[in-house]
Each structure stands twice: as structure tokens, then as C-alpha cells.
C-alpha positions as CSV (number, residue, x, y, z in Angstrom):
1,M,-71.4,-92.8,-19.5
2,D,-73.9,-94.5,-21.8
3,E,-74.2,-94.0,-25.5
4,A,-77.0,-91.5,-25.3
5,A,-75.1,-89.3,-22.9
6,R,-72.0,-89.5,-25.1
7,R,-74.0,-88.4,-28.2
8,F,-75.5,-85.6,-26.2
9,A,-72.1,-84.3,-25.0
10,A,-70.7,-84.6,-28.6
11,K,-73.6,-82.6,-29.9
12,R,-73.1,-79.9,-27.3
13,R,-69.4,-79.7,-28.1
14,T,-70.2,-79.4,-31.8
15,S,-72.6,-76.6,-31.2
16,L,-70.0,-74.7,-29.1
17,I,-67.3,-75.2,-31.8
18,T,-69.6,-74.1,-34.5
19,G,-70.6,-71.1,-32.4
20,A,-66.9,-70.1,-31.8
21,V,-66.2,-70.3,-35.6
22,V,-69.3,-68.3,-36.5
23,F,-68.6,-65.6,-33.9
24,A,-65.0,-65.3,-34.9
25,G,-66.0,-64.8,-38.5
26,L,-68.6,-62.2,-37.6
27,A,-66.1,-60.4,-35.4
28,A,-63.7,-60.1,-38.4
29,L,-66.4,-59.3,-40.9
30,P,-66.5,-55.5,-40.2
31,Y,-62.9,-55.1,-41.2
32,A,-63.6,-56.6,-44.6
33,I,-66.4,-54.1,-45.3
34,P,-64.9,-50.7,-46.1
35,D,-68.2,-49.0,-47.0
36,V,-69.6,-47.2,-44.0
37,Y,-73.2,-47.7,-45.0
38,L,-72.8,-51.5,-45.3
39,Q,-71.1,-51.4,-41.9
40,N,-74.3,-49.7,-40.6
41,V,-76.3,-52.5,-42.1
42,L,-74.1,-55.1,-40.4
43,V,-74.5,-53.3,-37.0
44,L,-78.3,-53.4,-37.4
45,T,-78.3,-57.0,-38.5
46,L,-76.3,-58.2,-35.5
47,L,-78.4,-56.0,-33.2
48,Y,-81.7,-57.4,-34.5
49,A,-80.3,-60.9,-34.3
50,A,-79.6,-60.4,-30.6
51,L,-83.0,-58.8,-30.1
52,S,-84.7,-61.6,-32.0
53,Q,-82.8,-64.2,-29.9
54,S,-84.1,-62.4,-26.8
55,W,-87.7,-62.6,-28.1
56,N,-87.1,-66.2,-29.0
57,I,-86.6,-67.1,-25.3
58,L,-90.2,-66.2,-24.6
59,G,-91.9,-66.6,-27.9
60,G,-89.8,-69.5,-29.4
61,Y,-89.0,-71.8,-26.4
62,C,-91.8,-70.9,-24.0
63,G,-94.5,-70.4,-26.8
64,Q,-95.8,-67.1,-25.5
65,I,-96.1,-64.9,-28.6
66,S,-95.5,-61.4,-27.4
67,L,-96.0,-58.5,-29.9
68,G,-95.2,-55.9,-27.3
69,H,-91.4,-56.2,-26.9
70,A,-91.0,-52.6,-28.2
71,L,-92.0,-51.6,-24.7
72,Y,-88.9,-53.3,-23.2
73,F,-86.7,-52.0,-26.0
74,G,-88.0,-48.4,-25.3
75,I,-87.4,-48.8,-21.5
76,G,-83.8,-49.8,-22.1
77,A,-83.2,-47.0,-24.6
78,Y,-84.8,-44.3,-22.4
79,C,-83.2,-45.5,-19.2
80,T,-79.7,-45.5,-20.7
81,S,-80.2,-42.2,-22.5
82,L,-81.8,-40.3,-19.7
83,L,-79.4,-41.4,-17.0
84,F,-76.4,-40.5,-19.2
85,V,-77.7,-37.2,-20.7
86,N,-79.4,-35.8,-17.6
87,Y,-77.4,-37.2,-14.7
88,G,-74.0,-38.3,-16.2
89,V,-74.5,-41.9,-15.3
90,S,-72.3,-44.3,-17.4
91,P,-74.2,-45.9,-20.3
92,W,-72.9,-49.3,-19.0
93,A,-74.7,-48.7,-15.7
94,G,-77.7,-47.5,-17.7
95,L,-77.8,-50.7,-19.7
96,A,-77.9,-52.8,-16.6
97,L,-80.5,-50.6,-14.8
98,G,-82.7,-50.6,-17.9
99,G,-82.4,-54.4,-18.2
100,V,-83.5,-54.8,-14.5
101,L,-86.3,-52.3,-14.8
102,S,-87.6,-54.1,-18.0
103,A,-87.5,-57.4,-16.2
104,L,-89.5,-56.0,-13.4
105,V,-92.0,-54.5,-15.8
106,A,-92.3,-57.8,-17.6
107,L,-93.1,-59.6,-14.3
108,A,-95.7,-56.9,-13.5
109,I,-97.3,-57.4,-17.0
110,G,-97.0,-61.2,-16.9
111,W,-98.8,-61.5,-13.6
112,P,-102.3,-60.7,-15.1
113,C,-101.5,-61.4,-18.8
114,F,-100.2,-65.0,-18.4
115,R,-103.6,-65.9,-17.2
116,L,-104.7,-65.3,-20.8
117,A,-104.1,-67.9,-23.5
118,G,-103.2,-67.9,-27.2
119,H,-104.1,-64.8,-29.2
120,Y,-105.6,-63.1,-26.2
121,F,-102.1,-62.8,-24.7
122,S,-100.7,-61.5,-27.9
123,I,-103.4,-58.8,-28.2
124,A,-102.8,-57.8,-24.5
125,T,-99.1,-57.3,-25.1
126,I,-99.9,-55.0,-28.1
127,V,-102.3,-52.9,-26.1
128,I,-99.9,-52.5,-23.2
129,A,-97.0,-51.6,-25.5
130,E,-99.1,-49.0,-27.3
131,A,-100.3,-47.6,-23.9
132,G,-96.6,-47.2,-23.0
133,L,-95.9,-45.4,-26.3
134,L,-98.7,-42.9,-25.6
135,L,-97.5,-42.4,-22.0
136,V,-93.9,-41.6,-23.1
137,Q,-95.2,-39.3,-25.9
138,N,-97.0,-37.1,-23.3
139,W,-94.5,-37.3,-20.4
140,D,-92.4,-34.2,-20.2
141,F,-89.9,-35.7,-17.8
142,V,-88.6,-38.1,-20.5
143,G,-88.7,-35.4,-23.2
144,G,-92.2,-36.2,-24.6
145,A,-92.5,-36.3,-28.3
146,M,-89.3,-34.3,-28.7
147,G,-87.1,-37.2,-27.5
148,V,-83.6,-37.2,-26.0
149,Q,-80.5,-36.0,-27.8
150,W,-77.1,-37.5,-26.7
151,P,-74.3,-34.9,-26.3
152,F,-71.3,-35.1,-28.7
153,N,-68.3,-36.4,-26.9
154,P,-64.9,-37.8,-27.9
155,D,-64.9,-41.4,-29.0
156,S,-64.8,-43.6,-25.9
157,W,-65.8,-47.1,-24.7
158,A,-66.7,-45.5,-21.4
159,T,-69.5,-43.5,-23.0
160,L,-70.2,-45.9,-25.9
161,Q,-69.8,-43.1,-28.4
162,F,-67.9,-43.5,-31.7
163,A,-68.8,-40.7,-34.1
164,R,-66.7,-41.8,-37.1
165,D,-66.2,-45.5,-36.5
166,K,-69.0,-48.1,-36.7
167,I,-66.8,-51.1,-36.0
168,P,-67.0,-50.8,-32.2
169,Y,-70.8,-50.8,-32.5
170,A,-70.6,-54.0,-34.6
171,H,-68.6,-55.7,-31.9
172,L,-71.0,-54.4,-29.2
173,A,-74.0,-55.8,-31.1
174,L,-72.1,-59.1,-31.7
175,G,-71.2,-59.2,-28.0
176,L,-74.9,-58.9,-27.1
177,F,-75.8,-61.6,-29.5
178,V,-73.1,-63.9,-28.2
179,V,-74.3,-63.4,-24.6
180,T,-78.0,-64.1,-25.6
181,W,-76.9,-67.1,-27.6
182,L,-74.8,-68.6,-24.8
183,V,-77.6,-68.0,-22.3
184,T,-80.1,-69.7,-24.6
185,F,-77.6,-72.5,-25.2
186,V,-77.2,-73.2,-21.5
187,I,-80.9,-73.0,-20.7
188,A,-82.2,-74.9,-23.7
189,E,-81.0,-78.2,-22.4
190,S,-81.6,-77.5,-18.7
191,R,-84.6,-78.2,-16.6
192,W,-85.8,-74.7,-17.4
193,G,-85.5,-75.3,-21.1
194,Y,-87.4,-78.6,-21.0
195,G,-90.0,-77.0,-18.9
196,W,-90.5,-74.1,-21.3
197,R,-90.9,-76.5,-24.2
198,A,-93.4,-78.5,-22.3
199,V,-95.4,-75.4,-21.6
200,K,-95.2,-74.5,-25.3
201,D,-96.4,-77.9,-26.4
202,D,-99.2,-78.5,-23.9
203,P,-99.5,-76.5,-20.6
204,V,-102.0,-78.9,-19.1
205,A,-99.7,-81.9,-19.7
206,A,-96.7,-79.9,-18.5
207,R,-98.6,-79.1,-15.3
208,S,-99.4,-82.8,-14.8
209,L,-95.7,-83.6,-15.0
210,G,-94.8,-81.2,-12.3
211,V,-93.8,-78.1,-14.3
212,E,-94.8,-74.9,-12.7
213,V,-96.4,-73.3,-15.8
214,F,-96.9,-69.8,-14.4
215,R,-93.5,-69.5,-12.9
216,S,-91.9,-70.8,-16.1
217,K,-93.7,-68.2,-18.2
218,M,-92.7,-65.4,-15.7
219,A,-89.0,-66.5,-15.7
220,A,-88.9,-66.6,-19.6
221,A,-90.6,-63.1,-19.8
222,A,-88.2,-61.5,-17.3
223,L,-85.1,-62.9,-19.1
224,S,-86.4,-62.0,-22.5
225,A,-87.3,-58.4,-21.4
226,F,-83.8,-58.0,-19.7
227,F,-81.9,-58.7,-22.9
228,T,-84.3,-56.7,-25.1
229,A,-83.7,-53.7,-22.9
230,L,-79.9,-54.1,-23.3
231,G,-80.5,-54.0,-27.0
232,G,-82.6,-50.8,-26.6
233,G,-79.9,-49.1,-24.6
234,L,-77.2,-50.1,-27.1
235,Y,-79.4,-48.8,-29.9
236,G,-79.8,-45.5,-28.1
237,A,-76.1,-45.1,-27.8
238,Y,-75.6,-46.0,-31.5
239,V,-78.1,-43.5,-33.0
240,S,-77.4,-40.8,-30.3
241,Y,-81.1,-39.6,-30.5
242,I,-84.3,-41.3,-29.4
243,D,-87.9,-40.4,-29.4
244,P,-91.1,-42.5,-28.7
245,E,-91.7,-43.4,-32.4
246,S,-88.0,-44.3,-33.0
247,V,-87.8,-46.9,-30.2
248,M,-91.3,-47.9,-29.1
249,S,-93.5,-48.1,-32.2
250,F,-95.2,-51.4,-33.1
251,R,-92.8,-52.1,-36.0
252,F,-90.0,-52.9,-33.6
253,S,-92.1,-55.6,-31.9
254,L,-92.5,-57.1,-35.4
255,L,-88.8,-56.8,-36.2
256,F,-87.9,-58.7,-33.1
257,A,-90.2,-61.6,-33.9
258,L,-89.8,-61.9,-37.7
259,P,-86.1,-63.0,-37.9
260,A,-86.8,-65.9,-35.5
261,V,-90.0,-66.8,-37.4
262,L,-88.1,-66.7,-40.7
263,G,-85.0,-68.6,-39.5
264,G,-86.7,-71.0,-37.1
265,V,-88.6,-70.4,-33.9
266,G,-87.3,-72.1,-30.8
267,T,-83.8,-72.8,-32.3
268,L,-80.4,-71.5,-31.4
269,W,-79.4,-70.2,-34.9
270,G,-82.9,-69.3,-36.3
271,P,-82.8,-65.6,-35.2
272,L,-79.3,-65.0,-36.7
273,V,-80.2,-66.7,-40.0
274,G,-83.4,-64.8,-40.2
275,A,-81.7,-61.5,-39.4
276,L,-79.0,-62.1,-42.0
277,I,-81.7,-62.6,-44.6
278,L,-84.3,-60.0,-43.5
279,I,-82.4,-57.0,-42.3
280,P,-80.0,-56.5,-45.2
281,I,-82.7,-56.9,-47.8
282,T,-85.1,-54.4,-46.2
283,E,-82.4,-51.8,-45.3
284,I,-80.7,-51.9,-48.6
285,S,-83.9,-51.8,-50.6
286,R,-85.3,-49.0,-48.5
287,S,-82.1,-47.0,-49.0
288,Y,-81.6,-47.4,-52.7
289,L,-85.2,-47.0,-53.6
290,G,-85.4,-43.8,-51.6
291,G,-88.8,-42.1,-51.5
292,T,-90.2,-44.4,-54.1
293,G,-89.6,-47.3,-51.7
294,S,-91.7,-46.0,-48.9
295,G,-93.2,-49.1,-47.2
296,I,-91.2,-51.5,-49.3
297,D,-89.8,-53.0,-46.1
298,L,-93.3,-53.8,-45.0
299,I,-94.0,-55.5,-48.3
300,F,-90.8,-57.7,-47.8
301,Y,-91.9,-58.5,-44.3
302,G,-95.3,-59.7,-45.4
303,A,-94.0,-61.6,-48.4
304,L,-91.4,-63.4,-46.4
305,V,-93.8,-64.4,-43.6
306,M,-96.3,-65.7,-46.2
307,V,-93.6,-67.7,-48.0
308,V,-92.3,-69.2,-44.8
309,A,-95.8,-70.0,-43.4
310,L,-96.8,-71.7,-46.6
311,A,-93.6,-73.5,-47.7
312,K,-91.5,-74.0,-44.5
313,P,-93.4,-73.3,-41.3
314,E,-90.4,-74.6,-39.3
315,G,-88.2,-71.8,-40.8
316,V,-85.2,-71.7,-43.1
317,L,-83.1,-73.9,-40.8
318,S,-85.5,-76.8,-41.5
319,L,-84.0,-77.0,-45.0
320,F,-80.5,-77.7,-43.6
321,R,-81.9,-80.3,-41.1
322,R,-83.8,-82.2,-43.7
323,S,-80.8,-82.2,-46.1
324,R,-78.6,-83.5,-43.3
325,V,-81.1,-86.3,-42.5
326,A,-81.2,-87.2,-46.2
327,R,-77.4,-87.5,-46.3
328,N,-77.4,-89.6,-43.2
329,R,-79.9,-92.0,-44.8
330,E,-77.9,-92.2,-48.0
331,A,-74.8,-93.0,-46.0
């Protein structure tokens, strides 16, 4: 094994060890937070970290900026909720079916939309997601604007229902993030990952090097939609009630992208870092300001995006990378 290969293997081991330590700390964190409201904030933070990591697969590594991921989130939430409420199907099966259905929808959407480039693709994803929202609002079979109410059952891992305990939901959200992180970790340094980054940097050059650009985009879209739908199904189980606005509105598409943008697009830890900054600030400010804080979360979103875009376009993680480079130079 040459020197470059040894360094690469050492870097991968370091990433895995770091991940194990971080995940263990996050798993223990809910037990150190006695306040139920703050536990709720933690659940949402971990869930949005997982959803942002899912978006990061397509938007960060493959460079296809989707602003319509609320569609896949809604499909996962509705598939899990309807199958459980109307037909008694286990939420675990609903999560899997919702993920597969969302992946198929992503492929169907990607077939025409990936022929568009740049902002045209982003606009197309917004239009399609909004069309999906209008469809669900007027579709009686899925409850229309009235939504779907989960029944009240005893606490059980089989039904993903825990009425008085939020710690299991924190572990479920963390589990989803760990899975998305590990999948990203494996793919990032594989042939797929290098192909995605080549497509992101220059599709024409990538094609000249033998990368199948269209298939790469389709694979990234399906994988991203699958994990986003899992998050939607878990969210439905957590809140026990969904309607079109609560799972398919445009703000969800923004919330999936913003943590990755804030923390560092196309990085392993960017979505988690961004979520740890963004979600607690917005949730706590909105809660404690009450009615006087209506829209304050949108102000935070806009302010944070402007600051990052102007000061650190690479994201918050770039601060740590640069400080590490500076220390190495001094050594």
C-alpha cells in the first residue's frame, strides 16, 4: 500500500471514529435534557439534520438544487399515515413503501426535469411540488384539506407511538441521520460519489470522462427522495396528525436545504452543523416570542443565508478546515 492509500485509509478511519463518538453523544443527550419542550427541539433538530443530509445527496454532491423536496416528504408522511390509519399496516412497512414510492416519483420527475439546467431545474421542482400540494388539498381519498389524524394507542415501538415520552423519537430521528450519514460516507468516496462531484463541477467534462451524467442525476434523485420520505413518515408518526400544509408546503423544501447550505454543502457534517445552529434558534425564538414573533423564523433564515453567502460561501465547516490548515502550517 502506497503513502496516498495509507493516508486515505487513515482519513476514513478517523471519520468513522469521529462519527461513532458524535453519534454516541447525541444518543445520550436526550437523557440530559429534562425539559420536554427542549426534547422536542432536539427531535426536530435531528430530524432536519437527517432530511438535510438526504437533500445534500442530490443538491450538495450532485449539484442539482431541488426546491421541491417537500413533495417527497409529504408522500412519505401520507403513505405511512394512510396505510396505518385506514388499513392497519405497520408504520415500519409504511415508511419503506413511502420511501420506494417517493424514489419512483423522483425518477418520473427527473426524466424530463434533468434535461433542464441551473435555475430552470430548481423552478421546475418548485412548480411540481406546489402542484402536488394542490392535488392533495383537493383529493378526498387522502383526507383533502382536513388531513389525517392518527389514533391514540398505547406506547409501542411497533406503532411508533409514544404519547408521553419524546426520547424514543429522538433516537428514531438520530437513527435516520446515522443511516443517511453512513450511506453518504460510503458513496462519497466511491465511483458514484466521484461521478456526482464531476457532474456538479462540469457536466460536459464529466461526460467526456465517461460519466453517465443523466443516470448519475437519476440515481442521486431516487436515493435523496427515498430518505426524505422516510423522514416524512417519521414526522407523521411524531406529530400524529398531518394535513397538506403541515407536510407539503414550500417552507419544508427550504428547511431541508438551509442546514446544508449553512453548515457546508457537499460535506458529511455540514447538514448536522447547520441544523444544530438553525433549528434551535428558530424554534426557541418562535416559541418564546409567541404571537409577536410571527415570521421571525423566516427573518432568521434570510439573515443566516445572507451572512453565509457573503462571509463564508463554503459554509460554517470551512472555518474549522481553515483553522486546521493554519495549525498544520505553523507546525
